[in-house]
SERO-4910 file (N, C-alpha, C, O; in steps of 0.05 Angstrom, whole numbers):
BEGIN
 pado doro    nc1    nc2    nc3   cac1   cac2   cac3    cc1    cc2    cc3    oc1    oc2    oc3
  Unk    A  -6380   1217   2648  -6380   1201   2625  -6355   1181   2624  -6334   1189   2615
  Unk    A  -6356   1158   2633  -6335   1149   2628  -6326   1144   2598  -6341   1142   2578
  Unk    A  -6300   1142   2598  -6287   1140   2568  -6284   1109   2560  -6281   1091   2577
  Unk    A  -6285   1104   2534  -6276   1075   2527  -6254   1064   2530  -6231   1073   2525
  Unk    A  -6260   1046   2537  -6223   1036   2537  -6210   1028   2501  -6225   1024   2482
  Unk    A  -6185   1026   2500  -6174   1016   2483  -6161    987   2483  -6152    975   2502
  Unk    A  -6162    979   2462  -6143    949   2458  -6129    955   2437  -6133    974   2421
  Unk    A  -6109    935   2437  -6086    931   2411  -6077    908   2405  -6068    894   2424
  Unk    A  -6076    899   2378  -6060    888   2365  -6042    889   2348  -6054    889   2326
  Unk    A  -6021    890   2343  -6003    889   2325  -5992    859   2316  -5999    838   2326
  Unk    A  -5971    862   2292  -5949    838   2291  -5929    856   2289  -5916    857   2268
  Unk    A  -5920    880   2316  -5898    888   2299  -5879    874   2334  -5857    883   2340
  Unk    A  -5886    864   2343  -5871    847   2361  -5869    859   2387  -5882    879   2394
  Unk    A  -5848    844   2404  -5853    856   2436  -5851    881   2432  -5849    889   2409
  Unk    A  -5853    900   2452  -5857    930   2448  -5853    950   2429  -5842    971   2432
  Unk    A  -5869    934   2396  -5874    949   2384  -5882    964   2385  -5874    982   2370
  Unk    A  -5912    970   2407  -5930    981   2409  -5927   1005   2416  -5939   1025   2408
  Unk    A  -5909   1004   2435  -5898   1027   2457  -5905   1060   2444  -5917   1079   2456
  Unk    A  -5897   1060   2423  -5895   1088   2405  -5933   1096   2399  -5945   1117   2404
  Unk    A  -5943   1075   2390  -5978   1079   2393  -5983   1080   2416  -5996   1101   2418
  Unk    A  -5981   1068   2438  -5985   1074   2468  -5982   1101   2471  -6002   1115   2470
  Unk    A  -5967   1108   2474  -5954   1137   2487  -5967   1162   2462  -5963   1186   2465
  Unk    A  -5978   1155   2444  -5984   1177   2423  -6016   1179   2429  -6029   1200   2427
  Unk    A  -6027   1156   2436  -6053   1154   2462  -6059   1172   2478  -6077   1189   2476
  Unk    A  -6039   1168   2501  -6030   1185   2518  -6021   1208   2518  -6015   1224   2536
  Unk    A  -6021   1206   2497  -6005   1248   2492  -6031   1261   2487  -6032   1285   2491
  Unk    A  -6054   1248   2477  -6073   1258   2458  -6092   1263   2490  -6101   1286   2495
  Unk    A  -6096   1237   2509  -6115   1246   2528  -6095   1227   2542  -6088   1205   2534
  Unk    A  -6085   1245   2571  -6079   1218   2597  -6083   1201   2606  -6069   1182   2615
  Unk    A  -6105   1205   2605  -6137   1190   2617  -6143   1162   2613  -6151   1143   2627
  Unk    A  -6134   1166   2580  -6147   1140   2567  -6134   1108   2583  -6115   1107   2598
  Unk    A  -6148   1090   2575  -6141   1060   2590  -6130   1051   2568  -6144   1059   2549
  Unk    A  -6113   1040   2561  -6099   1016   2539  -6097    991   2555  -6090    986   2578
  Unk    A  -6106    976   2531  -6098    950   2537  -6082    937   2516  -6091    938   2493
  Unk    A  -6052    922   2521  -6045    908   2495  -6052    882   2494  -6044    868   2513
  Unk    A  -6067    869   2476  -6078    838   2472  -6047    823   2466  -6033    810   2482
  Unk    A  -6042    832   2436  -6021    828   2430  -6003    839   2415  -6014    849   2395
  Unk    A  -5984    841   2415  -5960    846   2390  -5950    829   2375  -5932    834   2358
  Unk    A  -5961    801   2378  -5942    777   2365  -5955    763   2345  -5952    740   2337
  Unk    A  -5971    779   2339  -5991    762   2311  -5967    758   2291  -5949    774   2287
  Unk    A  -5969    735   2280  -5949    731   2265  -5955    755   2237  -5972    768   2226
  Unk    A  -5923    750   2238  -5911    775   2215  -5938    769   2190  -5944    746   2184
  Unk    A  -5950    793   2177  -5964    798   2147  -5997    778   2160  -6016    781   2144
  Unk    A  -6001    768   2175  -6017    749   2176  -6046    764   2184  -6054    769   2207
  Unk    A  -6056    769   2166  -6084    788   2161  -6114    770   2178  -6133    780   2189
  Unk    A  -6108    748   2174  -6130    724   2180  -6118    720   2205  -6130    738   2217
  Unk    A  -6102    708   2226  -6097    713   2244  -6109    734   2262  -6118    728   2284
  Unk    A  -6109    763   2251  -6108    782   2263  -6142    790   2271  -6153    801   2291
  Unk    A  -6155    775   2241  -6182    772   2238  -6198    748   2261  -6220    748   2272
  Unk    A  -6178    732   2260  -6192    715   2288  -6189    717   2305  -6205    704   2320
  Unk    A  -6168    734   2318  -6165    744   2347  -6184    764   2352  -6192    771   2374
  Unk    A  -6190    772   2333  -6211    800   2340  -6245    784   2334  -6266    792   2345
  Unk    A  -6244    770   2323  -6269    756   2335  -6278    739   2355  -6301    731   2362
  Unk    A  -6249    735   2367  -6250    712   2383  -6260    727   2414  -6277    717   2429
  Unk    A  -6238    762   2419  -6233    775   2439  -6262    798   2429  -6276    804   2449
  Unk    A  -6268    806   2415  -6281    833   2415  -6308    819   2427  -6315    835   2445
  Unk    A  -6328    798   2427  -6350    794   2444  -6337    799   2478  -6352    814   2491
  Unk    A  -6319    792   2489  -6314    791   2517  -6308    819   2520  -6298    821   2543
  Unk    A  -6308    835   2512  -6301    863   2516  -6320    884   2525  -6340    881   2511
  Unk    A  -6324    906   2542  -6346    917   2536  -6353    933   2518  -6335    949   2510
  Unk    A  -6379    936   2505  -6397    941   2477  -6382    977   2481  -6376    989   2502
  Unk    A  -6380    983   2460  -6367   1008   2455  -6330   1016   2460  -6321   1039   2457
  Unk    A  -6316    994   2467  -6287    989   2461  -6284   1001   2441  -6302   1008   2426
  Unk    A  -6251   1008   2439  -6243   1013   2410  -6216    989   2403  -6194    989   2412
  Unk    A  -6224    976   2391  -6203    959   2390  -6180    967   2358  -6186    966   2334
  Unk    A  -6159    975   2370  -6134    975   2350  -6117    961   2339  -6094    958   2349
  Unk    A  -6126    947   2315  -6121    922   2299  -6090    938   2279  -6092    959   2267
  Unk    A  -6075    929   2280  -6049    936   2255  -6039    912   2246  -6018    905   2256
  Unk    A  -6049    896   2228  -6028    877   2211  -6034    888   2185  -6054    882   2172
  Unk    A  -6013    907   2175  -6020    920   2151  -5997    916   2126  -5981    933   2120
  Unk    A  -5999    891   2114  -5970    895   2096  -5976    913   2070  -5965    909   2048
  Unk    A  -5995    933   2073  -6004    952   2054  -6001    974   2058  -6014    991   2047
  Unk    A  -5981    979   2076  -5979   1010   2089  -5975   1024   2080  -5955   1022   2066
  Unk    A  -5993   1055   2078  -5971   1066   2061  -5986   1068   2026  -5982   1086   2011
  Unk    A  -6002   1047   2021  -6015   1048   1993  -6038   1052   2001  -6044   1058   2024
  Unk    A  -6057   1047   1976  -6077   1057   1968  -6103   1041   1987  -6126   1049   1992
  Unk    A  -6092   1021   1994  -6114   1007   2013  -6126   1030   2038  -6114   1050   2046
  Unk    A  -6145   1022   2045  -6164   1044   2068  -6152   1036   2099  -6147   1014   2107
  Unk    A  -6150   1057   2112  -6145   1060   2129  -6181   1067   2150  -6195   1086   2145
  Unk    A  -6186   1048   2167  -6210   1064   2172  -6224   1049   2194  -6215   1029   2205
  Unk    A  -6246   1059   2200  -6256   1058   2228  -6293   1043   2220  -6312   1050   2207
  Unk    A  -6287   1019   2239  -6314   1001   2233  -6335   1005   2256  -6327   1001   2279
  Unk    A  -6361   1014   2254  -6370   1010   2281  -6387    984   2272  -6396    975   2251
  Unk    A  -6385    979   2300  -6393    937   2296  -6424    944   2310  -6429    966   2320
  Unk    A  -6443    922   2309  -6473    928   2316  -6477    932   2343  -6495    943   2354
  Unk    A  -6453    921   2353  -6453    919   2395  -6440    948   2397  -6431    953   2419
  Unk    A  -6437    963   2381  -6430    992   2392  -6396    996   2394  -6386   1018   2395
  Unk    A  -6384    976   2393  -6356    979   2393  -6342    986   2370  -6355    980   2350
  Unk    A  -6322    996   2365  -6310   1002   2343  -6278    982   2337  -6267    970   2355
  Unk    A  -6270    983   2310  -6242    968   2305  -6233    990   2288  -6250   1001   2274
  Unk    A  -6205    998   2287  -6201   1020   2289  -6176    997   2261  -6167    976   2269
  Unk    A  -6171   1003   2239  -6155    981   2224  -6149    988   2191  -6169    997   2178
  Unk    A  -6132    985   2181  -6129    972   2149  -6152    959   2137  -6156    937   2147
  Unk    A  -6169    966   2117  -6188    945   2114  -6176    928   2094  -6176    934   2070
  Unk    A  -6168    910   2102  -6149    886   2082  -6154    864   2089  -6139    845   2089
  Unk    A  -6182    864   2099  -6195    825   2111  -6192    829   2141  -6209    816   2153
  Unk    A  -6178    843   2154  -6182    839   2183  -6219    838   2196  -6227    827   2216
  Unk    A  -6235    853   2175  -6261    850   2191  -6275    833   2180  -6299    839   2183
  Unk    A  -6270    811   2166  -6280    789   2151  -6302    781   2172  -6326    781   2169
  Unk    A  -6283    769   2200  -6304    750   2219  -6320    760   2226  -6344    752   2229
  Unk    A  -6308    782   2232  -6328    794   2256  -6357    808   2238  -6379    813   2249
  Unk    A  -6350    813   2212  -6381    819   2196  -6394    793   2196  -6419    794   2197
  Unk    A  -6383    771   2195  -6402    744   2201  -6406    734   2227  -6413    711   2232
  Unk    A  -6399    758   2251  -6406    749   2273  -6428    767   2283  -6452    766   2277
  Unk    A  -6412    789   2303  -6426    808   2318  -6434    828   2282  -6454    843   2284
  Unk    A  -6419    828   2255  -6438    841   2239  -6424    884   2237  -6419    899   2256
  Unk    A  -6422    887   2221  -6412    918   2217  -6438    936   2208  -6450    934   2187
  Unk    A  -6444    954   2228  -6458    976   2224  -6454   1003   2207  -6472   1018   2199
  Unk    A  -6430   1005   2205  -6419   1029   2173  -6393   1035   2185  -6387   1037   2209
  Unk    A  -6380   1037   2163  -6353   1044   2166  -6341   1071   2149  -6351   1080   2128
  Unk    A  -6324   1079   2160  -6313   1103   2151  -6287   1105   2150  -6277   1097   2171
  Unk    A  -6265   1119   2126  -6239   1122   2125  -6240   1147   2141  -6258   1163   2145
  Unk    A  -6202   1147   2152  -6197   1159   2168  -6191   1187   2150  -6182   1184   2127
  Unk    A  -6195   1208   2157  -6194   1224   2138  -6161   1244   2159  -6159   1257   2180
  Unk    A  -6139   1232   2133  -6114   1244   2145  -6103   1271   2142  -6080   1279   2146
  Unk    A  -6130   1287   2134  -6129   1318   2137  -6129   1331   2159  -6116   1351   2164
  Unk    A  -6151   1312   2182  -6151   1313   2208  -6142   1306   2231  -6135   1318   2251
  Unk    A  -6142   1276   2223  -6139   1253   2242  -6112   1241   2239  -6106   1218   2244
  Unk    A  -6097   1262   2227  -6065   1245   2230  -6044   1265   2240  -6038   1288   2233
  Unk    A  -6031   1242   2267  -6018   1258   2288  -5996   1283   2272  -5978   1275   2257
  Unk    A  -6001   1309   2277  -5986   1326   2269  -5949   1320   2263  -5934   1313   2282
  Unk    A  -5941   1324   2243  -5910   1321   2248  -5906   1295   2232  -5883   1292   2222
  Unk    A  -5921   1279   2229  -5911   1249   2210  -5921   1253   2186  -5929   1233   2174
  Unk    A  -5925   1279   2175  -5939   1274   2142  -5918   1259   2125  -5924   1242   2108
  Unk    A  -5892   1268   2133  -5874   1255   2107  -5868   1226   2109  -5856   1213   2091
  Unk    A  -5877   1211   2138  -5875   1180   2135  -5900   1170   2133  -5920   1178   2145
  Unk    A  -5898   1154   2116  -5913   1125   2102  -5918   1098   2110  -5932   1081   2098
  Unk    A  -5905   1094   2130  -5896   1066   2142  -5898   1063   2168  -5878   1050   2175
  Unk    A  -5915   1071   2193  -5920   1077   2207  -5955   1087   2218  -5963   1096   2240
  Unk    A  -5966   1081   2198  -5997   1079   2210  -6001   1079   2231  -6012   1097   2244
  Unk    A  -5993   1054   2243  -5998   1045   2268  -6000   1058   2289  -6020   1054   2303
  Unk    A  -5980   1077   2296  -5982   1105   2311  -5996   1134   2292  -6011   1146   2307
  Unk    A  -5995   1142   2274  -5999   1162   2258  -6029   1173   2244  -6038   1194   2234
  Unk    A  -6041   1143   2248  -6068   1137   2241  -6073   1124   2254  -6067   1139   2273
  Unk    A  -6082   1100   2267  -6101   1088   2276  -6099   1085   2304  -6117   1075   2317
  Unk    A  -6071   1097   2319  -6073   1099   2347  -6079   1129   2348  -6094   1135   2367
  Unk    A  -6073   1146   2336  -6089   1176   2343  -6109   1179   2339  -6120   1196   2353
  Unk    A  -6125   1164   2319  -6148   1174   2313  -6171   1152   2337  -6195   1159   2340
  Unk    A  -6163   1133   2346  -6179   1120   2363  -6176   1130   2391  -6190   1121   2410
  Unk    A  -6161   1144   2394  -6147   1166   2413  -6168   1189   2417  -6182   1195   2437
  Unk    A  -6167   1200   2395  -6192   1223   2391  -6218   1211   2391  -6238   1225   2390
  Unk    A  -6219   1184   2391  -6249   1178   2395  -6254   1171   2417  -6275   1178   2427
  Unk    A  -6238   1156   2429  -6237   1149   2458  -6246   1173   2478  -6265   1174   2493
  Unk    A  -6227   1192   2473  -6226   1220   2487  -6257   1230   2490  -6271   1234   2510
  Unk    A  -6263   1231   2460  -6288   1246   2456  -6278   1273   2444  -6291   1292   2452
  Unk    A  -6266   1276   2434  -6251   1291   2403  -6268   1297   2387  -6283   1317   2387
  Unk    A  -6265   1279   2373  -6281   1269   2353  -6308   1250   2356  -6309   1233   2374
  Unk    A  -6326   1251   2342  -6348   1229   2339  -6346   1205   2315  -6329   1208   2297
  Unk    A  -6362   1183   2316  -6352   1173   2294  -6362   1183   2266  -6354   1169   2248
  Unk    A  -6374   1197   2261  -6371   1221   2242  -6357   1247   2237  -6362   1263   2219
  Unk    A  -6337   1249   2258  -6315   1255   2243  -6283   1246   2247  -6263   1259   2253
  Unk    A  -6285   1218   2241  -6264   1206   2232  -6260   1204   2204  -6239   1195   2195
  Unk    A  -6284   1213   2187  -6284   1213   2154  -6300   1201   2145  -6316   1186   2156
  Unk    A  -6298   1208   2117  -6328   1195   2106  -6333   1172   2107  -6315   1155   2111
  Unk    A  -6358   1166   2103  -6367   1133   2108  -6365   1134   2082  -6363   1151   2065
  Unk    A  -6366   1097   2083  -6363   1086   2055  -6382   1056   2049  -6376   1038   2064
  Unk    A  -6396   1052   2033  -6406   1021   2026  -6398   1006   2049  -6375   1012   2055
  Unk    A  -6412    982   2072  -6406    964   2080  -6386    948   2058  -6362    940   2058
  Unk    A  -6420    946   2031  -6404    921   2018  -6376    926   2001  -6369    912   1982
  Unk    A  -6363    946   2009  -6337    949   1996  -6315    948   2013  -6293    957   2006
  Unk    A  -6321    933   2044  -6307    920   2065  -6294    896   2044  -6306    877   2033
  Unk    A  -6263    904   2042  -6246    870   2039  -6251    851   2048  -6254    856   2071
  Unk    A  -6254    830   2044  -6254    799   2048  -6238    780   2036  -6235    775   2012
  Unk    A  -6227    768   2056  -6217    737   2044  -6234    716   2041  -6256    726   2043
  Unk    A  -6238    689   2036  -6249    664   2036  -6233    650   2062  -6209    645   2066
  Unk    A  -6260    646   2081  -6237    635   2100  -6255    600   2093  -6277    597   2083
  Unk    A  -6236    576   2101  -6241    556   2090  -6256    544   2111  -6256    547   2136
  Unk    A  -6274    523   2089  -6293    509   2105  -6295    484   2106  -6276    474   2094
  Unk    A  -6314    463   2115  -6317    438   2109  -6327    427   2093  -6336    438   2072
  Unk    A  -6329    389   2101  -6346    379   2097  -6359    364   2111  -6347    353   2130
  Unk    A  -6381    358   2108  -6382    329   2122  -6397    309   2099  -6414    316   2083
  Unk    A  -6384    281   2104  -6398    251   2090  -6396    238   2109  -6375    231   2117
  Unk    A  -6419    230   2120  -6431    199   2127  -6415    210   2155  -6419    233   2163
  Unk    A  -6395    191   2172  -6383    198   2193  -6356    205   2186  -6336    197   2198
  Unk    A  -6355    225   2163  -6334    232   2162  -6331    264   2157  -6339    272   2135
  Unk    A  -6320    285   2177  -6319    311   2176  -6289    322   2166  -6269    324   2180
  Unk    A  -6291    328   2142  -6255    340   2130  -6254    372   2122  -6268    383   2105
  Unk    A  -6238    383   2136  -6236    415   2138  -6213    422   2126  -6209    416   2102
  Unk    A  -6190    441   2145  -6170    454   2142  -6155    463   2168  -6167    476   2185
  Unk    A  -6128    457   2171  -6116    471   2190  -6112    499   2184  -6095    508   2168
  Unk    A  -6134    519   2203  -6132    542   2204  -6114    553   2218  -6106    572   2205
  Unk    A  -6100    552   2245  -6093    561   2258  -6073    549   2287  -6073    525   2292
  Unk    A  -6055    570   2307  -6036    539   2331  -6040    558   2339  -6038    579   2326
  Unk    A  -6050    557   2369  -6050    562   2401  -6021    571   2397  -6011    552   2385
  Unk    A  -6006    586   2401  -5974    582   2384  -5958    574   2417  -5940    558   2418
  Unk    A  -5970    588   2445  -5956    586   2466  -5958    552   2465  -5936    542   2470
  Unk    A  -5972    540   2462  -5977    507   2466  -5981    487   2449  -5984    463   2455
  Unk    A  -5980    503   2416  -5972    488   2391  -6005    477   2393  -6008    468   2370
  Unk    A  -6031    473   2408  -6050    465   2396  -6060    469   2360  -6051    487   2346
  Unk    A  -6076    453   2351  -6081    465   2318  -6100    460   2318  -6112    439   2322
  Unk    A  -6111    492   2312  -6141    494   2300  -6150    489   2277  -6140    493   2255
  Unk    A  -6173    479   2283  -6190    475   2245  -6212    491   2234  -6220    514   2237
  Unk    A  -6216    478   2225  -6234    497   2204  -6265    487   2210  -6284    500   2202
  Unk    A  -6269    457   2228  -6291    444   2233  -6307    454   2254  -6295    450   2275
  Unk    A  -6326    464   2257  -6354    476   2275  -6354    449   2294  -6354    425   2290
  Unk    A  -6355    466   2318  -6365    440   2337  -6389    429   2329  -6391    405   2328
  Unk    A  -6407    444   2324  -6446    433   2311  -6432    415   2294  -6440    394   2302
  Unk    A  -6416    410   2274  -6412    395   2253  -6406    367   2265  -6414    346   2255
  Unk    A  -6390    370   2288  -6391    344   2296  -6417    331   2316  -6426    308   2318
  Unk    A  -6425    358   2332  -6450    348   2343  -6463    338   2334  -6473    319   2346
  Unk    A  -6474    346   2297  -6493    338   2290  -6490    310   2265  -6507    299   2251
  Unk    A  -6460    305   2270  -6448    277   2262  -6456    256   2286  -6442    236   2287
  Unk    A  -6466    258   2296  -6466    243   2326  -6439    233   2345  -6435    211   2354
  Unk    A  -6420    257   2347  -6398    260   2355  -6400    257   2387  -6415    276   2394
  Unk    A  -6394    245   2407  -6398    247   2434  -6368    249   2447  -6349    238   2436
  Unk    A  -6366    265   2472  -6347    250   2488  -6338    237   2501  -6346    233   2524
  Unk    A  -6310    224   2486  -6308    185   2507  -6304    182   2475  -6281    175   2471
  Unk    A  -6315    185   2456  -6316    172   2425  -6283    170   2421  -6268    189   2425
  Unk    A  -6275    143   2413  -6252    144   2396  -6254    162   2355  -6273    156   2340
  Unk    A  -6238    177   2349  -6238    181   2325  -6209    170   2310  -6190    160   2322
  Unk    A  -6211    175   2278  -6183    178   2273  -6183    203   2263  -6204    214   2257
  Unk    A  -6161    214   2260  -6154    240   2254  -6129    230   2231  -6116    210   2231
  Unk    A  -6129    252   2212  -6108    248   2188  -6108    277   2187  -6126    292   2191
  Unk    A  -6072    284   2178  -6069    308   2182  -6052    302   2146  -6037    283   2145
  Unk    A  -6057    321   2116  -6032    307   2106  -6039    348   2092  -6058    363   2094
  Unk    A  -6014    351   2080  -5994    372   2060  -5998    364   2035  -6013    346   2027
  Unk    A  -5978    383   2019  -5974    377   1996  -5968    347   1983  -5975    330   1967
  Unk    A  -5951    354   2004  -5927    332   1986  -5922    304   2021  -5903    288   2023
  Unk    A  -5936    307   2033  -5929    283   2067  -5960    281   2076  -5979    297   2071
  Unk    A  -5961    257   2091  -5987    258   2110  -5972    257   2139  -5959    237   2143
  Unk    A  -5972    275   2159  -5964    287   2181  -5974    269   2198  -5960    258   2215
  Unk    A  -6007    265   2193  -6018    249   2217  -6035    233   2211  -6054    238   2195
  Unk    A  -6032    210   2223  -6060    195   2227  -6055    174   2241  -6041    155   2236
  Unk    A  -6077    181   2274  -6072    166   2289  -6107    163   2294  -6125    174   2282
  Unk    A  -6106    142   2318  -6135    150   2328  -6132    157   2351  -6116    143   2363
  Unk    A  -6145    178   2367  -6143    198   2389  -6169    204   2402  -6185    213   2384
  Unk    A  -6178    203   2420  -6199    206   2439  -6207    234   2439  -6193    253   2443
  Unk    A  -6232    235   2435  -6252    265   2439  -6254    267   2470  -6268    251   2483
  Unk    A  -6243    285   2479  -6245    289   2510  -6258    322   2508  -6257    336   2488
  Unk    A  -6271    332   2539  -6267    359   2542  -6251    383   2541  -6256    406   2536
  Unk    A  -6231    369   2548  -6200    380   2551  -6183    364   2553  -6189    340   2552
  Unk    A  -6152    372   2555  -6130    357   2557  -6132    340   2589  -6124    316   2589
  Unk    A  -6139    351   2609  -6138    337   2623  -6147    308   2630  -6140    295   2650
  Unk    A  -6168    301   2608  -6180    281   2607  -6151    249   2598  -6148    226   2607
  Unk    A  -6142    260   2584  -6116    231   2569  -6096    237   2593  -6095    254   2610
  Unk    A  -6080    215   2588  -6051    216   2597  -6035    233   2591  -6031    239   2567
  Unk    A  -6021    248   2615  -5993    260   2603  -5976    254   2572  -5970    231   2567
  Unk    A  -5970    273   2555  -5967    262   2525  -5987    250   2505  -5983    246   2481
  Unk    A  -6005    246   2515  -6034    236   2493  -6043    257   2475  -6047    281   2482
  Unk    A  -6045    248   2452  -6058    268   2441  -6087    262   2446  -6097    241   2456
  Unk    A  -6101    286   2435  -6130    289   2441  -6151    317   2429  -6148    341   2433
  Unk    A  -6170    306   2415  -6182    316   2400  -6206    332   2420  -6215    320   2439
  Unk    A  -6215    358   2415  -6228    384   2434  -6235    396   2421  -6229    400   2397
  Unk    A  -6260    411   2440  -6279    436   2432  -6252    463   2437  -6242    467   2459
  Unk    A  -6248    473   2419  -6235    492   2420  -6252    513   2427  -6277    512   2422
  Unk    A  -6238    538   2442  -6259    565   2451  -6253    576   2419  -6266    597   2415
  Unk    A  -6244    571   2403  -6264    592   2379  -6280    572   2365  -6277    569   2341
  Unk    A  -6293    561   2375  -6315    553   2372  -6323    519   2345  -6343    507   2339
  Unk    A  -6295    517   2337  -6280    487   2317  -6267    467   2334  -6256    467   2356
  Unk    A  -6272    451   2315  -6249    427   2338  -6210    429   2335  -6196    429   2315
  Unk    A  -6205    431   2356  -6180    437   2359  -6159    402   2371  -6163    382   2386
  Unk    A  -6145    409   2361  -6127    382   2366  -6102    384   2385  -6087    402   2378
  Unk    A  -6094    369   2407  -6064    382   2421  -6052    357   2441  -6063    336   2445
  Unk    A  -6033    365   2450  -6024    347   2464  -6030    345   2496  -6045    364   2502
  Unk    A  -6026    333   2512  -6030    334   2547  -6005    340   2556  -5989    321   2558
  Unk    A  -5997    363   2561  -5973    378   2570  -5958    373   2549  -5939    362   2559
  Unk    A  -5955    374   2518  -5942    374   2509  -5943    389   2480  -5959    408   2483
  Unk    A  -5935    389   2460  -5929    415   2441  -5935    385   2414  -5922    364   2409
  Unk    A  -5961    399   2401  -5970    380   2381  -5958    398   2358  -5934    392   2361
  Unk    A  -5958    410   2342  -5947    424   2328  -5917    416   2323  -5909    407   2301
  Unk    A  -5904    420   2341  -5873    420   2343  -5872    390   2339  -5855    385   2322
  Unk    A  -5885    368   2349  -5873    347   2357  -5888    336   2322  -5870    323   2310
  Unk    A  -5906    338   2309  -5911    331   2282  -5900    340   2254  -5902    332   2231
  Unk    A  -5881    367   2269  -5880    382   2248  -5905    389   2229  -5908    380   2207
  Unk    A  -5919    403   2240  -5943    414   2232  -5950    446   2231  -5967    456   2246
  Unk    A  -5933    464   2210  -5938    488   2208  -5956    493   2201  -5961    487   2178
  Unk    A  -5977    508   2217  -5999    528   2200  -5997    541   2181  -6012    540   2162
  Unk    A  -5970    561   2185  -5973    579   2153  -5977    556   2129  -5992    563   2111
  Unk    A  -5967    536   2129  -5969    522   2109  -5999    514   2101  -6020    522   2111
  Unk    A  -5996    498   2080  -6034    487   2070  -6037    459   2080  -6029    441   2066
  Unk    A  -6048    456   2100  -6057    430   2116  -6087    413   2108  -6106    428   2112
  Unk    A  -6096    391   2100  -6120    392   2103  -6124    367   2135  -6109    350   2144
  Unk    A  -6146    375   2142  -6154    354   2156  -6188    331   2163  -6210    340   2170
  Unk    A  -6182    306   2159  -6200    288   2161  -6206    283   2190  -6187    277   2205
  Unk    A  -6238    285   2201  -6241    272   2223  -6255    247   2230  -6276    253   2242
  Unk    A  -6253    225   2227  -6272    199   2227  -6289    196   2256  -6274    193   2275
  Unk    A  -6312    195   2261  -6320    186   2285  -6332    161   2286  -6347    153   2269
  Unk    A  -6323    147   2309  -6336    121   2323  -6311    111   2310  -6322     93   2297
  Unk    A  -6295    109   2307  -6266     89   2303  -6263     71   2331  -6270     77   2353
  Unk    A  -6250     45   2320  -6245     26   2349  -6219     28   2348  -6213     35   2325
  Unk    A  -6197     25   2365  -6175     22   2364  -6168     -6   2352  -6183    -25   2351
  Unk    A  -6146     -6   2344  -6145    -34   2336  -6130    -55   2359  -6119    -43   2378
  Unk    A  -6130    -84   2358  -6127    -95   2375  -6104   -108   2367  -6093   -124   2381
***
């Protein structure tokens, strides 16, 4: 029987997951482990949640996803393993990381990791590296078949899973208003809370000109007419473009440029965005 693979994401930085990787292989050297990223912004549970929402559907059912963004490490927050409705697992601190998966794939059951049986031996005096000592170790035991889901630890109600409030959007006439929710950090593209379906429902079509306004608490960083297109190459190099993001929301970027850097929009700050359709270029 093929063993499930393990994926890992953390905010530990480059090389930060090496001890977790090694811990898994010490449990079972036949395990396959794939690093998703160790560059989640520090302490950013929401980005961790979005990453899980975006990657889990594209991995085989039964995959064990280890996600460790854990600002409450060593405290009373629960170390958990969630069984998703597609048969996959997420091994993670229960601190909001499961929020978006609950709204998409869905959580079938959740258990707290029993440290008496599923903690790496010899680490009992350490409380700051649960990524290695609890999450990776328990994930490896689960993937190898040493324990089953029931062997993780006591089950607790799904209703007790910690959630955060995801920014929403509003629609008024031909204007959609939402928030900047994140950034594709390699390229600087901005992600929004406005779903693609909202744009479709407002009658928006590819090729339309739209007014995009991005404002923070003390300034308007962006107020321009741009083109809505399927992808970046539909506009000239250096031009801004509104597009359908792979996250299922509207995004805005620059063809062969970095939108966030150019306009000084740091997604860790609070930004509102409005998009008005059927605008005309000023003559």
